[in-house]
N, C-alpha and C positions, 0 to 999 in steps of 0.2 A: 504494500500500500504506500503510495507516494502522494503527498500534498504539495501545493505550490511552495516554492522557496520562500522562507521567511515565516512559515507557519509555526506556531508554538506547539510544545509538547502536548498541552491539554487538548488542542484541536485534533492532533493526530490520534490521541487516545479516544476522543469522542467518536471519530470515524470508525475506529476498530470496534468500539462497543456496538455501533450500528450494524456492522458486518456480523458480529457475533449473534446479535438478536435476529438477523435475517436468516442465518443458516442453522439455528438451533432446531428448526422444524425437521431437519434431515435425520431420519431415524438411525442411519448407519454410523453417524458420528459418535465416538465414545469420549475422546479427549480433545480439547482445544487449548493450545498453549500460545499466548500472545506476547510479542516483544515490541515495545514502543520505543521509538528513537533509534531505529536502525540496529545494526549488529544482530545478535541473536541468530536466527536461522536464515536470514535473508542475505547475509554477506554484503550489506549495503553501506556499512560504516555507521558512524554515530550521529547522524543528522536528526534534528528534531522533527523534520517534516516527513519521516519515513517510519515504517513499522512492518512487522511480518506476523504471520499466524501459521502455526504448524497444526494440522488436523490429523488426528489418528482415527482410523476407521476400525470397525469390528472385524472379526474373523471372516475370511472369504466364504467359509462354509455356513456362516450364519446370515449372510445377506445375498440378495438376488442380483444386485448390480455390481459392476466393476468399479474400480477407483476412477477410471476415465469417465464413466457415465455420471458418477457423483460430482466430479469436477465440473462437468458441463452444467449440472444443475446449480452449482455454486456460482458459476459465471452468470447464469440467468438471474439469480437472486440478488447479486450485488451490482449489476450493471446500472441500476437506476439510482445508486447512492452518489449524490452530487458532492463535488468538492475534492475528489481524489481520483487518482489513477490506480485501478486495482487489477492485478495480474494473478492468474491461478495456474499452477503447474502441478503435474503429478510427479512426486519425488521418487527416485530410485531408492529402494530399501538399502542397497549397498552403499549409498552416498550419504547415509546418516542425515537425511532431511534436505540435502542439497541436490541440485540437478543441473544438467547442461541443457540448454535450449535445443530442441530438435533442429530448428533452422537458425543458422547464424552465418552472416556474411560480414567479413572484416574488410573494411576499406582503408587503404593506406595512402598517405601523401604528406605534404608539408604544411599547407595553408589550412587552418581550422575552418575558415569561412567557406572555402571551396569544398572541404570535406563535409561540412554541414549540408550544403546544397546537394551534393552527390548522395549523401545518406538519406535525405528526405525523398529524392527521386527513387532510390532503391526501395524505400519503405512503401511508397505508393505502388511500385511495380510488383513487389512481392505480395502485397495485400490483394492485388488483383488476381493472383493465382488461386485456383480452386483448391480447397483443402488447407488453407492457412488462416490463422486467426491470431489476435493479439500481437500484431506486428508492431514492434517498437524500435526506437533507436537508442543508442547509448548517450546521445546528446540530451542534456537536461537543462532546465532553465538556469541561466547564469546567476551567480551570487552578486548582488550589488556591492560595489567597492568604490572607494574614493581614490582617484589617481591624481597625483600632483606632479606635473611636468615642469621642471625648473628650466628657466631660460638662462643658459650659461652666459650669454653675452651681456644681458641686462644685469645679471647678478654680479658679473665681474666689474661693471662700472661703479658698483657700490663697494667693491673690494671683497665680495663674498664668493665663496666656492660652493659647489653643490653639496659637499659634505657638511658645511656649516649650516646651510639652509635645512638640510635633512635632519641634522642633529637637533635643531631648535624645534622642528615640527614633531619629531619623535619624543622630545621631552614634554611637550604639551599633551600629546596623545597618550603615551604610555608612562611618562614620569621618569624621574631620575632619582636613584637611591643616593641620598646625601649623608646618611649616618645610620647608626644602629642603636636601638634602645635596649639595654639589658634590664630585664624585669623578671624576677622569680626564677632565675637560672635560664631564661630564654632570651634569645636575641631577636628583636623585632625590627625589620627594615623601616626606615623613615623615608617615604617617597614624596617628592614634590612634583605635581603635574598641573596641567591647566584646569580651569574651572569647567564643570560639567556643561554649562551653557555655551562655552566656547567649543568644546570637543564635539558636542552634539548638534551644532548648528553650522551649516556650510557658510552662511554670511559672516558669522562671527569668526569662523576659522580663517577666512580670507583676510581678516584684519589683524592676525597675529603679527606682532612687531618683531622683526628679525634684527638683532643688534649687529651693527657693522664695525669693522676694525677702527673706523674713524670716530667712534663714540656715539653715533646717531643710530636711529632705527628706521626700518623701511617695512611697510606692510607686505605680507606674504604675496598678495595678488599682484604686487608690482614686479616681482621676480619669478613668478610661477603661474602656470595655467592650471586651474583646479576644475575637475569635472567628475561626475558620477557615471560610472559605466558598469556593465555586467560582465564579470570575468568568468571564465570556464570553471566549473566545480572540480573538474579533474582532467588531466591530459594523459592519455594512455599511450605508451610507446611499446612497440614490438619490433625486434630486430632494428632498433635505433630509428624507427619511423613512427610518426604519429598515426594512431589507429583508432577508428571508430567502428562500431558494429551495428548491424540490424538483426534483431532476433524475432522469432515467432514460434507459435505452437502449431500443432497439426490438428486437423478436424476431418475425420471420416476418410482419410487417405493414408497410404503408407509413405514413409519418408523417402524412399528411392524415387518413386514416381513424382512426388512433389519437388524434390531436388532437381530432377531432370527438367521439369517445366520451368523452374526458377532459372536454371542455367540458360535455357532457350530465351527467356525474357531478357535477362541481363546481357546476353550476347549482342543484342541489338542496341545497347546503350553505349554511346561513344564517350569514353573517359578522357579527360584532359591529359596531356603529356605529364608523366611523372606520377600518375595516380593509377592504382590497380586494386583488385579485390581478390579475396580468397574465400572459399566456402569452408566453414568450420562446423562447429556444433557436433551433434551426434553423428552426422553423416561422415565427418572427418574421422571420428573415433571408430566408426564401423569399418571404414575402408582400411585404416591402419591395422585394426584387429584382424580383419579377414586376410590381409596380406601376410601378417605374421603367422597366422594359422596355416595358410597354404604353404609357406616356407617350412614350417614345422613338419607338416605331412610329407613334403618332398624329402626332407632330410631323414625322416623316419624310414621311408621306403629305401633310401640309399643305404642307410646303416644296416637295415635288415638284409638287404641284398649282399652287402659286404660280409656280414657274419655267415650267411648261408654259403656264400662262395668259398669261404675259408673252411667250413665244416664239410661240405660236399666235395671240395677240391675240384670244382667245376664251375664254369661260367654259364652253362646251359641250364642245368637243373634248377638253380635259384630263380632264373627268369621264368621257368615253367610254373613255379609255385607262386611267384609274385603276380602272375596273370589272374589269380583269384581275387586280388584286391579290387579291380574294377567291378567285379561281380558283387562284392560286398558293398561297395559304394552305391551301386544301383539299388540294392536292397534297402540301404539306409535312406536314400531319397524317396523310395516308394513308401517306406514306413512313415516318413514325414508327411507325404501326400495323403496317406490314409488317415492319419491322426489329425490332419489339419494344422500342423505346427510349421513354423517358419525355419529357414536355414539361418540360425544364429550362432553365437559363439559356443554355447554348450553343444549344439549339433556338430560343429566343427571338432570339438574335443572328442565327440563320439567317433567321428571319422578317423581321428588320430589314433584312438584306441583300436579301431578295426584294422588299421595298418599293421598292428603287431599281433592281433588276436587271430584273425582269419587264416593267416598262413600256417598256423599250427596244424590244421587239418591236412593241408597240402604237404607239410613236412612229414607227417606220420605216413601218408600214402606213398609219396615218392621215395622216402627212405626205405620202406619195406620192398618196393619194387626193385630198387637197386640191390638190396640184400638177396632177393630171390634170383636176380640175374647173376650175381656173383657166385651163387651156389650151383649154377649150371643151367638154370631154366632159360628158355629163349624169351624174347621181349613180350610176345603176345601172351604166353602162359603166365609170365610174371605179373602183367597188368591185370589180367582177368582173375588171378588168384589173390592179389593184394587187396582189391576192392572189397570183396565180401569179408575177408578176414579183418580188415581195419575198419569195417563199418561200425562195429560196436564201440570201440574207443572214441571214434569221431563223434558218434551220436551222444555218447556220455558227456564228453567235454562241451559239446554244443548245448545240450539240455541244461547242464548245471549253470552255464553262463546266462542263457536266455531266461531261465526261471528265476535266477537271482536278480536279474535286471527288470523283470516284468512288473513288480510293484511300483518301481520308480517310473517305468514307462507309462503306467496307467495314471500317474499323477496323484497317488493316494497320499493324503496328509497335507498339512499346511506347508507351503514353500516348496513342495515337490514339483510344482509346475515349472520351476526354474531349471531343474535338472532333467525334466521329462524328455525334452528333445534329444539329449545325449543318450538316454537309455533307449528311446525309440529307435535311434540310428543303430545302436549296437544290436538290439534284438532283431530288427528287420534285416540289417546287413549280414549278421552271422547266420540267421536262418536261411536266407536265400543262397548265400555263398556255400553253406554246407551241402545243400541239395545239388547245386550246380557243380561244386567242386568234384563230387563223386562221378560226374559225367564229363565235365569239361577238362579237368586236370589230366586224366589218362589220355584224352585225345590230344591235348597240347603236348604232353610228354612224348607221344608217338611221333607227332609232327616234328618237334624239335630234335628228337633222336635221329629221324631220317635226314634232317638238314645237317646234323652234325656228321653223320656218316658220309654224306655227299661232299662236305667241305674237307673232311679228312682224306677221302679218296682222291680228291682233286689235288691236295697238297702232296700226296704220295706220288702221283703221276708227274707233278712238276719236279719233285725231288729226284725221281728216277731219270728224267731227262737231263737234269743238271749233272748227275753222276756219270751218265753216258758221255756227255759232252766233255767232261774232265778226262 
């Protein structure tokens, strides 16, 4: 909740009381914790014109609506409260009450006035995209301040320097410590400063007498220009560049499609030279997290291949086993589709687990095929014999893992929905890969073995020709 600059703490408190009264009719709310004067949960600092409210809901099993639906109702209830800007966001439980805006565009440049114009244009453009709401900018109403611009040339004619003029004004405004009073074991500063009617009135301030080195005095307005302006409340820098941002919430659409539409709208905007924008917020976090998870999965597959190549003492057989990983991934994606869940970070963790789990079945099968071939059986007999014999241990390891993950995949219990995508990926991927591995792995083994025989025979012919030539 943000009130106009200059609002008192009591006014902010009154607005927050009105909001509390407006939302108490919502049955799902259990606890309301309010912080007046910034700070607290809002991370807005300690300004008197701002406040925040943390709303704790009841258990998901005891209510019919989601937190997003309840937040929409709160927005409807507080939209008619005049005198303040009210923003409502659904906090991530892992962020301890804080949250990152789903939509965030950072604009960078040097001139604050130009940045403000660009930011306002971006705000209007983003607000026009379907699925966005509460689109705001980081620019806030400036804080009134008194600026005194000293005329160096005029001051020098009176024998004054800018430091002397500034020192006199500072003494009037803030005072000068001239002595200390010791009383009861304590030292109390004695400060001399200008009268309240001088410091609080612009006309009187202009008449401050500045002593000159020649023993005379000159009014402040003779050597300085005094004006009241609104200065920025804060200046944010990122990578040594001034940065402002446009943030917004989602409504009825997913983040990826909304971000795509925003990029299309902003691509048509011509930025001045030296100014550019970056898309941040949750979209940036998702892209970074997905890139890291993809890298982790690729590294996991490479490490698994290296270990199997060392154990089998072959470059062909590990590749045969790793071919079961795409089968597992397809099963994981199918499980997400069936359960209606999204491909998120927990789901990627499930894919990472599959990279190491599903190859166990292939290792058990291929290792026994090689053992039978070493004992004297030909390839066809070894393949047809190994499948039925290794069927039981393969099914046992699969069932134990799938049944262990099944309660989590069903999302039973509070908080289980966070890890449910991971469990669904493991259950679906391992189940499908087990069935297909018993059919596909022997086929791939046969194909790769034929290819290996052809390559070896070709190298033998080339080697024989080289020996005859010698």
